[in-house]
N, CA, C, O and the ligand as a Tripos MOL2 file, in Angstrom:
@<TRIPOS>MOLECULE
protein
  289   287    73     0     0
PROTEIN
NO_CHARGES

@<TRIPOS>ATOM
      1 N           0.8420   -1.1960    0.0000 N.3       1 MET1
      2 CA          0.0000    0.0000    0.0000 C.3       1 MET1
      3 C           0.8780    1.2470    0.0000 C.2       1 MET1
      4 O           1.7720    1.3740    0.8360 O.2       1 MET1
      5 N           0.6390    2.1400   -0.9010 N.am      2 ALA2
      6 CA          1.4600    3.3540   -0.9710 C.3       2 ALA2
      7 C           1.0000    4.3630    0.0700 C.2       2 ALA2
      8 O          -0.1930    4.5210    0.3320 O.2       2 ALA2
      9 N           1.9690    5.0300    0.6460 N.am      3 ASN3
     10 CA          1.7120    5.9930    1.6790 C.3       3 ASN3
     11 C           2.4960    7.2520    1.3610 C.2       3 ASN3
     12 O           3.5300    7.1940    0.6960 O.2       3 ASN3
     13 N           2.0140    8.3740    1.8270 N.am      4 GLN4
     14 CA          2.7010    9.6310    1.5530 C.3       4 GLN4
     15 C           2.9500   10.3600    2.8610 C.2       4 GLN4
     16 O           2.0760   10.4220    3.7260 O.2       4 GLN4
     17 N           4.1580   10.9160    3.0010 N.am      5 VAL5
     18 CA          4.4460   11.6940    4.1980 C.3       5 VAL5
     19 C           5.3290   12.8670    3.8220 C.2       5 VAL5
     20 O           6.1370   12.7730    2.8980 O.2       5 VAL5
     21 N           5.1780   13.9730    4.5380 N.am      6 THR6
     22 CA          6.0950   15.1000    4.3850 C.3       6 THR6
     23 C           6.8280   15.2980    5.6990 C.2       6 THR6
     24 O           6.2100   15.5120    6.7420 O.2       6 THR6
     25 N           8.1550   15.2240    5.6400 N.am      7 LEU7
     26 CA          8.9630   15.4370    6.8360 C.3       7 LEU7
     27 C           9.6250   16.8050    6.7600 C.2       7 LEU7
     28 O           9.9770   17.2840    5.6820 O.2       7 LEU7
     29 N           9.7840   17.4180    7.9170 N.am      8 GLN8
     30 CA         10.4820   18.6970    8.0130 C.3       8 GLN8
     31 C          11.9310   18.4070    8.3880 C.2       8 GLN8
     32 O          12.2170   17.9680    9.5020 O.2       8 GLN8
     33 N          12.8420   18.6570    7.4450 N.am      9 VAL9
     34 CA         14.2500   18.3430    7.6830 C.3       9 VAL9
     35 C          15.0550   19.6230    7.8790 C.2       9 VAL9
     36 O          15.0030   20.5430    7.0620 O.2       9 VAL9
     37 N          15.7940   19.6590    8.9760 N.am     10 GLN10
     38 CA         16.6310   20.8170    9.2730 C.3      10 GLN10
     39 C          18.0990   20.4960    9.0260 C.2      10 GLN10
     40 O          18.5590   19.3830    9.2810 O.2      10 GLN10
     41 N          18.8210   21.4880    8.5260 N.am     11 GLY11
     42 CA         20.2620   21.3460    8.3650 C.3      11 GLY11
     43 C          20.7130   21.2530    6.9150 C.2      11 GLY11
     44 O          21.9130   21.2130    6.6440 O.2      11 GLY11
     45 N          19.7740   21.2180    5.9850 N.am     12 MET12
     46 CA         20.1540   21.1840    4.5680 C.3      12 MET12
     47 C          20.4420   22.6160    4.1170 C.2      12 MET12
     48 O          19.6080   23.5090    4.2650 O.2      12 MET12
     49 N          21.6460   22.8160    3.5610 N.am     13 THR13
     50 CA         22.0370   24.1820    3.2130 C.3      13 THR13
     51 C          22.3270   24.3940    1.7380 C.2      13 THR13
     52 O          22.4020   25.5360    1.2850 O.2      13 THR13
     53 N          22.4890   23.3310    0.9900 N.am     14 CYS14
     54 CA         22.8500   23.5110   -0.4210 C.3      14 CYS14
     55 C          22.3760   22.3260   -1.2600 C.2      14 CYS14
     56 O          21.7750   21.3770   -0.7580 O.2      14 CYS14
     57 N          22.6690   22.4180   -2.5480 N.am     15 GLY15
     58 CA         22.2480   21.3780   -3.4770 C.3      15 GLY15
     59 C          22.8170   20.0060   -3.1590 C.2      15 GLY15
     60 O          22.1880   18.9840   -3.4340 O.2      15 GLY15
     61 N          24.0100   19.9890   -2.5800 N.am     16 ASN16
     62 CA         24.6020   18.6990   -2.2260 C.3      16 ASN16
     63 C          23.8400   18.0310   -1.0920 C.2      16 ASN16
     64 O          23.6960   16.8090   -1.0670 O.2      16 ASN16
     65 N          23.3570   18.8300   -0.1620 N.am     17 CYS17
     66 CA         22.5410   18.2890    0.9360 C.3      17 CYS17
     67 C          21.2660   17.6710    0.3620 C.2      17 CYS17
     68 O          20.8580   16.5760    0.7500 O.2      17 CYS17
     69 N          20.6510   18.3950   -0.5640 N.am     18 VAL18
     70 CA         19.4270   17.9110   -1.1990 C.3      18 VAL18
     71 C          19.6880   16.5770   -1.8870 C.2      18 VAL18
     72 O          18.9120   15.6300   -1.7580 O.2      18 VAL18
     73 N          20.8010   16.5240   -2.6240 N.am     19 LYS19
     74 CA         21.1620   15.3120   -3.3460 C.3      19 LYS19
     75 C          21.4120   14.1550   -2.3900 C.2      19 LYS19
     76 O          20.9830   13.0250   -2.6250 O.2      19 LYS19
     77 N          22.1190   14.4650   -1.3030 N.am     20 SER20
     78 CA         22.4510   13.4540   -0.3130 C.3      20 SER20
     79 C          21.1890   12.8250    0.2890 C.2      20 SER20
     80 O          21.0920   11.6050    0.4170 O.2      20 SER20
     81 N          20.2410   13.6670    0.6520 N.am     21 VAL21
     82 CA         18.9830   13.1700    1.2360 C.3      21 VAL21
     83 C          18.1840   12.4030    0.1870 C.2      21 VAL21
     84 O          17.6890   11.3050    0.4430 O.2      21 VAL21
     85 N          18.0680   12.9970   -0.9870 N.am     22 LYS22
     86 CA         17.2790   12.3990   -2.0540 C.3      22 LYS22
     87 C          17.8320   11.0310   -2.4520 C.2      22 LYS22
     88 O          17.0920   10.0520   -2.5550 O.2      22 LYS22
     89 N          19.1560   10.9840   -2.6730 N.am     23 ASN23
     90 CA         19.7620    9.7160   -3.0870 C.3      23 ASN23
     91 C          19.7140    8.6750   -1.9820 C.2      23 ASN23
     92 O          19.4850    7.4930   -2.2390 O.2      23 ASN23
     93 N          19.9330    9.1240   -0.7430 N.am     24 GLY24
     94 CA         19.9080    8.1980    0.3860 C.3      24 GLY24
     95 C          18.5490    7.5470    0.5450 C.2      24 GLY24
     96 O          18.4470    6.3460    0.7950 O.2      24 GLY24
     97 N          17.5050    8.3510    0.3970 N.am     25 LEU25
     98 CA         16.1500    7.8140    0.5480 C.3      25 LEU25
     99 C          15.7480    6.9670   -0.6500 C.2      25 LEU25
    100 O          15.1180    5.9200   -0.4990 O.2      25 LEU25
    101 N          16.1160    7.4280   -1.8400 N.am     26 SER26
    102 CA         15.7510    6.6940   -3.0540 C.3      26 SER26
    103 C          16.3560    5.3000   -3.0760 C.2      26 SER26
    104 O          15.8070    4.3830   -3.6870 O.2      26 SER26
    105 N          17.5060    5.1460   -2.3960 N.am     27 ALA27
    106 CA         18.1960    3.8570   -2.3850 C.3      27 ALA27
    107 C          17.5010    2.8290   -1.4980 C.2      27 ALA27
    108 O          17.7740    1.6340   -1.6000 O.2      27 ALA27
    109 N          16.6080    3.2880   -0.6330 N.am     28 LEU28
    110 CA         15.9270    2.3620    0.2750 C.3      28 LEU28
    111 C          14.8330    1.6070   -0.4790 C.2      28 LEU28
    112 O          14.0560    2.2040   -1.2230 O.2      28 LEU28
    113 N          14.7810    0.3010   -0.2820 N.am     29 SER29
    114 CA         13.7050   -0.4040   -0.9620 C.3      29 SER29
    115 C          12.3960   -0.1070   -0.2380 C.2      29 SER29
    116 O          12.3190   -0.1520    0.9900 O.2      29 SER29
    117 N          11.3880    0.1940   -1.0170 N.am     30 GLY30
    118 CA         10.1020    0.5870   -0.4510 C.3      30 GLY30
    119 C           9.8290    2.0670   -0.6320 C.2      30 GLY30
    120 O           8.6820    2.5050   -0.5490 O.2      30 GLY30
    121 N          10.8920    2.8530   -0.8840 N.am     31 VAL31
    122 CA         10.7040    4.2760   -1.1510 C.3      31 VAL31
    123 C          10.4830    4.4610   -2.6440 C.2      31 VAL31
    124 O          11.3200    4.0730   -3.4590 O.2      31 VAL31
    125 N           9.3560    5.0520   -2.9930 N.am     32 GLU32
    126 CA          8.9910    5.1400   -4.4050 C.3      32 GLU32
    127 C           9.2690    6.4990   -5.0250 C.2      32 GLU32
    128 O           9.6400    6.5910   -6.1950 O.2      32 GLU32
    129 N           9.0880    7.5560   -4.2370 N.am     33 LYS33
    130 CA          9.2820    8.9010   -4.7710 C.3      33 LYS33
    131 C           9.7990    9.8170   -3.6690 C.2      33 LYS33
    132 O           9.3380    9.7460   -2.5300 O.2      33 LYS33
    133 N          10.7470   10.6660   -4.0050 N.am     34 VAL34
    134 CA         11.2740   11.6180   -3.0330 C.3      34 VAL34
    135 C          11.3330   12.9870   -3.6770 C.2      34 VAL34
    136 O          11.8490   13.1340   -4.7850 O.2      34 VAL34
    137 N          10.8090   13.9900   -2.9910 N.am     35 ASN35
    138 CA         10.9330   15.3580   -3.4650 C.3      35 ASN35
    139 C          11.4380   16.2300   -2.3190 C.2      35 ASN35
    140 O          10.7970   16.3280   -1.2730 O.2      35 ASN35
    141 N          12.5970   16.8660   -2.5270 N.am     36 VAL36
    142 CA         13.2040   17.6700   -1.4750 C.3      36 VAL36
    143 C          13.1290   19.1450   -1.8430 C.2      36 VAL36
    144 O          13.5270   19.5360   -2.9410 O.2      36 VAL36
    145 N          12.6200   19.9640   -0.9270 N.am     37 GLN37
    146 CA         12.6110   21.4080   -1.1390 C.3      37 GLN37
    147 C          13.6230   22.0440   -0.2000 C.2      37 GLN37
    148 O          13.4350   22.0430    1.0160 O.2      37 GLN37
    149 N          14.6780   22.5770   -0.7540 N.am     38 LEU38
    150 CA         15.7520   23.1560    0.0580 C.3      38 LEU38
    151 C          15.2610   24.3610    0.8660 C.2      38 LEU38
    152 O          15.6140   24.5090    2.0360 O.2      38 LEU38
    153 N          14.4530   25.2170    0.2480 N.am     39 GLU39
    154 CA         14.0280   26.4730    0.8830 C.3      39 GLU39
    155 C          13.2450   26.2180    2.1670 C.2      39 GLU39
    156 O          13.4520   26.8900    3.1780 O.2      39 GLU39
    157 N          12.3460   25.2420    2.1140 N.am     40 THR40
    158 CA         11.4700   24.9910    3.2580 C.3      40 THR40
    159 C          11.9590   23.8460    4.1290 C.2      40 THR40
    160 O          11.5610   23.7360    5.2890 O.2      40 THR40
    161 N          12.8150   22.9950    3.5870 N.am     41 GLY41
    162 CA         13.2430   21.8070    4.3120 C.3      41 GLY41
    163 C          12.2240   20.6820    4.2440 C.2      41 GLY41
    164 O          12.3880   19.6380    4.8750 O.2      41 GLY41
    165 N          11.1660   20.9090    3.4670 N.am     42 ASN42
    166 CA         10.1540   19.8620    3.3330 C.3      42 ASN42
    167 C          10.6470   18.7250    2.4310 C.2      42 ASN42
    168 O          11.1720   18.9500    1.3400 O.2      42 ASN42
    169 N          10.4600   17.5150    2.9180 N.am     43 VAL43
    170 CA         10.8100   16.3470    2.1190 C.3      43 VAL43
    171 C           9.5610   15.4920    1.9610 C.2      43 VAL43
    172 O           9.0780   14.8930    2.9220 O.2      43 VAL43
    173 N           9.0500   15.4440    0.7500 N.am     44 ASP44
    174 CA          7.8680   14.6290    0.4460 C.3      44 ASP44
    175 C           8.3110   13.2420    0.0310 C.2      44 ASP44
    176 O           9.1650   13.0850   -0.8420 O.2      44 ASP44
    177 N           7.7310   12.2460    0.6550 N.am     45 ILE45
    178 CA          8.1430   10.8700    0.3820 C.3      45 ILE45
    179 C           6.9220    9.9990    0.1290 C.2      45 ILE45
    180 O           5.9580   10.0020    0.8950 O.2      45 ILE45
    181 N           6.9910    9.2530   -0.9700 N.am     46 GLU46
    182 CA          6.0050    8.2080   -1.2140 C.3      46 GLU46
    183 C           6.6760    6.8800   -0.9360 C.2      46 GLU46
    184 O           7.7450    6.5880   -1.4720 O.2      46 GLU46
    185 N           6.0490    6.0800   -0.0990 N.am     47 PHE47
    186 CA          6.6920    4.8170    0.2550 C.3      47 PHE47
    187 C           5.6580    3.7130    0.3920 C.2      47 PHE47
    188 O           4.4630    3.9560    0.5570 O.2      47 PHE47
    189 N           6.1610    2.5040    0.3190 N.am     48 ASN48
    190 CA          5.3200    1.3340    0.4470 C.3      48 ASN48
    191 C           5.4200    0.8340    1.8810 C.2      48 ASN48
    192 O           6.4580    0.3180    2.2940 O.2      48 ASN48
    193 N           4.3480    0.9870    2.6310 N.am     49 GLU49
    194 CA          4.4490    0.7270    4.0670 C.3      49 GLU49
    195 C           4.5680   -0.7530    4.4180 C.2      49 GLU49
    196 O           4.7880   -1.1010    5.5780 O.2      49 GLU49
    197 N           4.4250   -1.6160    3.4300 N.am     50 SER50
    198 CA          4.6710   -3.0270    3.7220 C.3      50 SER50
    199 C           6.1650   -3.3400    3.6390 C.2      50 SER50
    200 O           6.5990   -4.4120    4.0620 O.2      50 SER50
    201 N           6.9530   -2.4100    3.0960 N.am     51 GLN51
    202 CA          8.3960   -2.6300    2.9500 C.3      51 GLN51
    203 C           9.2490   -1.7790    3.8770 C.2      51 GLN51
    204 O          10.3550   -2.1720    4.2460 O.2      51 GLN51
    205 N           8.7310   -0.5980    4.2570 N.am     52 ILE52
    206 CA          9.5580    0.3200    5.0370 C.3      52 ILE52
    207 C           8.6370    1.1900    5.8860 C.2      52 ILE52
    208 O           7.4950    1.4570    5.5100 O.2      52 ILE52
    209 N           9.1520    1.6320    7.0460 N.am     53 ASP53
    210 CA          8.3190    2.5320    7.8490 C.3      53 ASP53
    211 C           9.0140    3.8850    8.0480 C.2      53 ASP53
    212 O          10.1810    4.0630    7.6970 O.2      53 ASP53
    213 N           8.2740    4.8140    8.6130 N.am     54 ILE54
    214 CA          8.7730    6.1830    8.7510 C.3      54 ILE54
    215 C          10.0210    6.2310    9.6300 C.2      54 ILE54
    216 O          10.9170    7.0460    9.4110 O.2      54 ILE54
    217 N          10.0640    5.3590   10.6130 N.am     55 LYS55
    218 CA         11.2250    5.3100   11.5110 C.3      55 LYS55
    219 C          12.5190    5.0410   10.7260 C.2      55 LYS55
    220 O          13.5370    5.6920   10.9600 O.2      55 LYS55
    221 N          12.4700    4.0910    9.8090 N.am     56 GLN56
    222 CA         13.6450    3.7720    8.9930 C.3      56 GLN56
    223 C          14.0140    4.9440    8.0860 C.2      56 GLN56
    224 O          15.1900    5.2340    7.8650 O.2      56 GLN56
    225 N          12.9860    5.6050    7.5700 N.am     57 ILE57
    226 CA         13.2140    6.7640    6.7060 C.3      57 ILE57
    227 C          13.8600    7.8870    7.5130 C.2      57 ILE57
    228 O          14.8270    8.5080    7.0710 O.2      57 ILE57
    229 N          13.3140    8.1390    8.7000 N.am     58 THR58
    230 CA         13.8520    9.1700    9.5850 C.3      58 THR58
    231 C          15.2980    8.8640    9.9670 C.2      58 THR58
    232 O          16.1500    9.7530    9.9520 O.2      58 THR58
    233 N          15.5720    7.6070   10.3100 N.am     59 ASN59
    234 CA         16.9290    7.2110   10.6800 C.3      59 ASN59
    235 C          17.9210    7.4580    9.5560 C.2      59 ASN59
    236 O          19.0430    7.9050    9.7930 O.2      59 ASN59
    237 N          17.5020    7.1660    8.3350 N.am     60 THR60
    238 CA         18.3740    7.3630    7.1810 C.3      60 THR60
    239 C          18.7560    8.8330    7.0310 C.2      60 THR60
    240 O          19.9110    9.1590    6.7600 O.2      60 THR60
    241 N          17.7810    9.7060    7.2090 N.am     61 ILE61
    242 CA         18.0610   11.1500    7.1020 C.3      61 ILE61
    243 C          18.9810   11.5910    8.2320 C.2      61 ILE61
    244 O          19.9200   12.3570    8.0160 O.2      61 ILE61
    245 N          18.7050   11.1030    9.4370 N.am     62 GLU62
    246 CA         19.5150   11.5000   10.5990 C.3      62 GLU62
    247 C          20.9460   10.9700   10.4990 C.2      62 GLU62
    248 O          21.8930   11.6380   10.9130 O.2      62 GLU62
    249 N          21.0930    9.7670    9.9470 N.am     63 ASN63
    250 CA         22.4370    9.1990    9.7750 C.3      63 ASN63
    251 C          23.2860   10.0220    8.8150 C.2      63 ASN63
    252 O          24.5150    9.9400    8.8290 O.2      63 ASN63
    253 N          22.6210   10.8150    7.9820 N.am     64 LYS64
    254 CA         23.3560   11.6770    7.0590 C.3      64 LYS64
    255 C          23.6900   13.0170    7.7110 C.2      64 LYS64
    256 O          24.3320   13.8660    7.0930 O.2      64 LYS64
    257 N          23.2620   13.2050    8.9340 N.am     65 GLY65
    258 CA         23.6510   14.3960    9.6790 C.3      65 GLY65
    259 C          22.5980   15.4930    9.7550 C.2      65 GLY65
    260 O          22.8930   16.6160   10.1660 O.2      65 GLY65
    261 N          21.3680   15.1690    9.3580 N.am     66 TYR66
    262 CA         20.3190   16.1870    9.3860 C.3      66 TYR66
    263 C          19.3190   15.8650   10.5010 C.2      66 TYR66
    264 O          19.2720   14.7490   11.0190 O.2      66 TYR66
    265 N          18.5370   16.8590   10.8470 N.am     67 THR67
    266 CA         17.5590   16.6990   11.9140 C.3      67 THR67
    267 C          16.1660   16.6450   11.3190 C.2      67 THR67
    268 O          15.8100   17.4650   10.4730 O.2      67 THR67
    269 N          15.3840   15.6800   11.7620 N.am     68 VAL68
    270 CA         14.0090   15.5650   11.2860 C.3      68 VAL68
    271 C          13.0780   16.1160   12.3520 C.2      68 VAL68
    272 O          13.0300   15.6140   13.4750 O.2      68 VAL68
    273 N          12.3440   17.1490   11.9870 N.am     69 GLY69
    274 CA         11.4200   17.7820   12.9160 C.3      69 GLY69
    275 C          10.0700   17.0950   12.8780 C.2      69 GLY69
    276 O           9.9250   15.9750   12.3890 O.2      69 GLY69
    277 N           9.0950   17.8000   13.4070 N.am     70 THR70
    278 CA          7.7410   17.2760   13.4620 C.3      70 THR70
    279 C           7.2350   16.9410   12.0740 C.2      70 THR70
    280 O           7.4370   17.7040   11.1300 O.2      70 THR70
    281 N           6.5910   15.8210   11.9550 N.am     71 LYS71
    282 CA          6.0570   15.5170   10.6340 C.3      71 LYS71
    283 C           4.7640   16.2890   10.4180 C.2      71 LYS71
    284 O           3.9590   16.4900   11.3270 O.2      71 LYS71
    285 N           4.6080   16.7090    9.1780 N.am     72 ILE72
    286 CA          3.4810   17.5790    8.8410 C.3      72 ILE72
    287 C           2.2860   16.7380    8.4230 C.2      72 ILE72
    288 O           1.2310   17.2820    8.0990 O.2      72 ILE72
    289 CU         24.9150   21.1150    1.5530 Cu       73 CU73
@<TRIPOS>BOND
     1     1     2 1
     2     2     3 1
     3     3     4 2
     4     3     5 am
     5     5     6 1
     6     6     7 1
     7     7     8 2
     8     7     9 am
     9     9    10 1
    10    10    11 1
    11    11    12 2
    12    11    13 am
    13    13    14 1
    14    14    15 1
    15    15    16 2
    16    15    17 am
    17    17    18 1
    18    18    19 1
    19    19    20 2
    20    19    21 am
    21    21    22 1
    22    22    23 1
    23    23    24 2
    24    23    25 am
    25    25    26 1
    26    26    27 1
    27    27    28 2
    28    27    29 am
    29    29    30 1
    30    30    31 1
    31    31    32 2
    32    31    33 am
    33    33    34 1
    34    34    35 1
    35    35    36 2
    36    35    37 am
    37    37    38 1
    38    38    39 1
    39    39    40 2
    40    39    41 am
    41    41    42 1
    42    42    43 1
    43    43    44 2
    44    43    45 am
    45    45    46 1
    46    46    47 1
    47    47    48 2
    48    47    49 am
    49    49    50 1
    50    50    51 1
    51    51    52 2
    52    51    53 am
    53    53    54 1
    54    54    55 1
    55    55    56 2
    56    55    57 am
    57    57    58 1
    58    58    59 1
    59    59    60 2
    60    59    61 am
    61    61    62 1
    62    62    63 1
    63    63    64 2
    64    63    65 am
    65    65    66 1
    66    66    67 1
    67    67    68 2
    68    67    69 am
    69    69    70 1
    70    70    71 1
    71    71    72 2
    72    71    73 am
    73    73    74 1
    74    74    75 1
    75    75    76 2
    76    75    77 am
    77    77    78 1
    78    78    79 1
    79    79    80 2
    80    79    81 am
    81    81    82 1
    82    82    83 1
    83    83    84 2
    84    83    85 am
    85    85    86 1
    86    86    87 1
    87    87    88 2
    88    87    89 am
    89    89    90 1
    90    90    91 1
    91    91    92 2
    92    91    93 am
    93    93    94 1
    94    94    95 1
    95    95    96 2
    96    95    97 am
    97    97    98 1
    98    98    99 1
    99    99   100 2
   100    99   101 am
   101   101   102 1
   102   102   103 1
   103   103   104 2
   104   103   105 am
   105   105   106 1
   106   106   107 1
   107   107   108 2
   108   107   109 am
   109   109   110 1
   110   110   111 1
   111   111   112 2
   112   111   113 am
   113   113   114 1
   114   114   115 1
   115   115   116 2
   116   115   117 am
   117   117   118 1
   118   118   119 1
   119   119   120 2
   120   119   121 am
   121   121   122 1
   122   122   123 1
   123   123   124 2
   124   123   125 am
   125   125   126 1
   126   126   127 1
   127   127   128 2
   128   127   129 am
   129   129   130 1
   130   130   131 1
   131   131   132 2
   132   131   133 am
   133   133   134 1
   134   134   135 1
   135   135   136 2
   136   135   137 am
   137   137   138 1
   138   138   139 1
   139   139   140 2
   140   139   141 am
   141   141   142 1
   142   142   143 1
   143   143   144 2
   144   143   145 am
   145   145   146 1
   146   146   147 1
   147   147   148 2
   148   147   149 am
   149   149   150 1
   150   150   151 1
   151   151   152 2
   152   151   153 am
   153   153   154 1
   154   154   155 1
   155   155   156 2
   156   155   157 am
   157   157   158 1
   158   158   159 1
   159   159   160 2
   160   159   161 am
   161   161   162 1
   162   162   163 1
   163   163   164 2
   164   163   165 am
   165   165   166 1
   166   166   167 1
   167   167   168 2
   168   167   169 am
   169   169   170 1
   170   170   171 1
   171   171   172 2
   172   171   173 am
   173   173   174 1
   174   174   175 1
   175   175   176 2
   176   175   177 am
   177   177   178 1
   178   178   179 1
   179   179   180 2
   180   179   181 am
   181   181   182 1
   182   182   183 1
   183   183   184 2
   184   183   185 am
   185   185   186 1
   186   186   187 1
   187   187   188 2
   188   187   189 am
   189   189   190 1
   190   190   191 1
   191   191   192 2
   192   191   193 am
   193   193   194 1
   194   194   195 1
   195   195   196 2
   196   195   197 am
   197   197   198 1
   198   198   199 1
   199   199   200 2
   200   199   201 am
   201   201   202 1
   202   202   203 1
   203   203   204 2
   204   203   205 am
   205   205   206 1
   206   206   207 1
   207   207   208 2
   208   207   209 am
   209   209   210 1
   210   210   211 1
   211   211   212 2
   212   211   213 am
   213   213   214 1
   214   214   215 1
   215   215   216 2
   216   215   217 am
   217   217   218 1
   218   218   219 1
   219   219   220 2
   220   219   221 am
   221   221   222 1
   222   222   223 1
   223   223   224 2
   224   223   225 am
   225   225   226 1
   226   226   227 1
   227   227   228 2
   228   227   229 am
   229   229   230 1
   230   230   231 1
   231   231   232 2
   232   231   233 am
   233   233   234 1
   234   234   235 1
   235   235   236 2
   236   235   237 am
   237   237   238 1
   238   238   239 1
   239   239   240 2
   240   239   241 am
   241   241   242 1
   242   242   243 1
   243   243   244 2
   244   243   245 am
   245   245   246 1
   246   246   247 1
   247   247   248 2
   248   247   249 am
   249   249   250 1
   250   250   251 1
   251   251   252 2
   252   251   253 am
   253   253   254 1
   254   254   255 1
   255   255   256 2
   256   255   257 am
   257   257   258 1
   258   258   259 1
   259   259   260 2
   260   259   261 am
   261   261   262 1
   262   262   263 1
   263   263   264 2
   264   263   265 am
   265   265   266 1
   266   266   267 1
   267   267   268 2
   268   267   269 am
   269   269   270 1
   270   270   271 1
   271   271   272 2
   272   271   273 am
   273   273   274 1
   274   274   275 1
   275   275   276 2
   276   275   277 am
   277   277   278 1
   278   278   279 1
   279   279   280 2
   280   279   281 am
   281   281   282 1
   282   282   283 1
   283   283   284 2
   284   283   285 am
   285   285   286 1
   286   286   287 1
   287   287   288 2
@<TRIPOS>SUBSTRUCTURE
     1 MET1         2 RESIDUE 1 A MET
     2 ALA2         6 RESIDUE 1 A ALA
     3 ASN3        10 RESIDUE 1 A ASN
     4 GLN4        14 RESIDUE 1 A GLN
     5 VAL5        18 RESIDUE 1 A VAL
     6 THR6        22 RESIDUE 1 A THR
     7 LEU7        26 RESIDUE 1 A LEU
     8 GLN8        30 RESIDUE 1 A GLN
     9 VAL9        34 RESIDUE 1 A VAL
    10 GLN10       38 RESIDUE 1 A GLN
    11 GLY11       42 RESIDUE 1 A GLY
    12 MET12       46 RESIDUE 1 A MET
    13 THR13       50 RESIDUE 1 A THR
    14 CYS14       54 RESIDUE 1 A CYS
    15 GLY15       58 RESIDUE 1 A GLY
    16 ASN16       62 RESIDUE 1 A ASN
    17 CYS17       66 RESIDUE 1 A CYS
    18 VAL18       70 RESIDUE 1 A VAL
    19 LYS19       74 RESIDUE 1 A LYS
    20 SER20       78 RESIDUE 1 A SER
    21 VAL21       82 RESIDUE 1 A VAL
    22 LYS22       86 RESIDUE 1 A LYS
    23 ASN23       90 RESIDUE 1 A ASN
    24 GLY24       94 RESIDUE 1 A GLY
    25 LEU25       98 RESIDUE 1 A LEU
    26 SER26      102 RESIDUE 1 A SER
    27 ALA27      106 RESIDUE 1 A ALA
    28 LEU28      110 RESIDUE 1 A LEU
    29 SER29      114 RESIDUE 1 A SER
    30 GLY30      118 RESIDUE 1 A GLY
    31 VAL31      122 RESIDUE 1 A VAL
    32 GLU32      126 RESIDUE 1 A GLU
    33 LYS33      130 RESIDUE 1 A LYS
    34 VAL34      134 RESIDUE 1 A VAL
    35 ASN35      138 RESIDUE 1 A ASN
    36 VAL36      142 RESIDUE 1 A VAL
    37 GLN37      146 RESIDUE 1 A GLN
    38 LEU38      150 RESIDUE 1 A LEU
    39 GLU39      154 RESIDUE 1 A GLU
    40 THR40      158 RESIDUE 1 A THR
    41 GLY41      162 RESIDUE 1 A GLY
    42 ASN42      166 RESIDUE 1 A ASN
    43 VAL43      170 RESIDUE 1 A VAL
    44 ASP44      174 RESIDUE 1 A ASP
    45 ILE45      178 RESIDUE 1 A ILE
    46 GLU46      182 RESIDUE 1 A GLU
    47 PHE47      186 RESIDUE 1 A PHE
    48 ASN48      190 RESIDUE 1 A ASN
    49 GLU49      194 RESIDUE 1 A GLU
    50 SER50      198 RESIDUE 1 A SER
    51 GLN51      202 RESIDUE 1 A GLN
    52 ILE52      206 RESIDUE 1 A ILE
    53 ASP53      210 RESIDUE 1 A ASP
    54 ILE54      214 RESIDUE 1 A ILE
    55 LYS55      218 RESIDUE 1 A LYS
    56 GLN56      222 RESIDUE 1 A GLN
    57 ILE57      226 RESIDUE 1 A ILE
    58 THR58      230 RESIDUE 1 A THR
    59 ASN59      234 RESIDUE 1 A ASN
    60 THR60      238 RESIDUE 1 A THR
    61 ILE61      242 RESIDUE 1 A ILE
    62 GLU62      246 RESIDUE 1 A GLU
    63 ASN63      250 RESIDUE 1 A ASN
    64 LYS64      254 RESIDUE 1 A LYS
    65 GLY65      258 RESIDUE 1 A GLY
    66 TYR66      262 RESIDUE 1 A TYR
    67 THR67      266 RESIDUE 1 A THR
    68 VAL68      270 RESIDUE 1 A VAL
    69 GLY69      274 RESIDUE 1 A GLY
    70 THR70      278 RESIDUE 1 A THR
    71 LYS71      282 RESIDUE 1 A LYS
    72 ILE72      286 RESIDUE 1 A ILE
    73 CU73       289 GROUP 0 **** ****
């Protein structure tokens, strides 16, 4: 079942940060679509909840050195 979530990510400052988050999430099996907005820090993610959960997605972002705020 496809699910959609928008996470508020803090600490992204440039295009490389965007790429790092986008590529890191896209590499996870179960993640279908990732859209990162640098200006707002919003990260829109479409994922298959039978394969991956938000906790794993959040951990992946945090392991790259960014902070995940309240989910919208
Ligand atoms: Cu950067």
